[in-house]
C-alpha positions in Angstrom: 0.0 0.0 0.2 2.6 2.2 0.6 4.2 1.8 -2.6 1.3 2.7 -4.3 0.6 5.9 -2.4 4.1 7.0 -3.3 3.1 5.9 -7.0 0.3 8.1 -6.8 1.5 10.9 -5.0 4.6 11.0 -7.6 3.0 10.9 -10.6 1.4 14.7 -10.6 4.9 15.8 -9.7 6.2 15.2 -13.0 5.2 18.0 -15.3 5.7 16.5 -18.5 4.7 12.8 -18.3 1.1 13.1 -19.7 2.0 15.4 -22.5 5.1 12.8 -23.6 2.3 9.9 -23.4 0.1 11.6 -26.2 3.0 12.8 -28.4 3.6 9.6 -28.1 0.3 8.0 -28.7 0.3 10.9 -31.5 3.4 9.5 -33.3 1.9 5.9 -33.1 -1.1 7.0 -35.0 0.4 9.1 -37.6 2.9 6.3 -38.3 0.3 3.8 -38.8 -1.7 6.1 -41.0 1.0 7.0 -43.3 2.1 3.0 -43.4 -1.6 2.7 -44.5 -1.6 5.3 -47.2 2.0 4.2 -48.6 0.1 0.6 -48.9 -2.9 1.7 -50.3 -0.4 3.8 -53.3 
């Protein structure tokens, strides 16, 4: 329980953590779209 509490308390203290996940997901989706477009051409 102590580890979970520390993880929950530590997560909000990282300002760039969530934006990095969003950017990473966006890049993955973008690469997927580009790959699909190349297969269709």
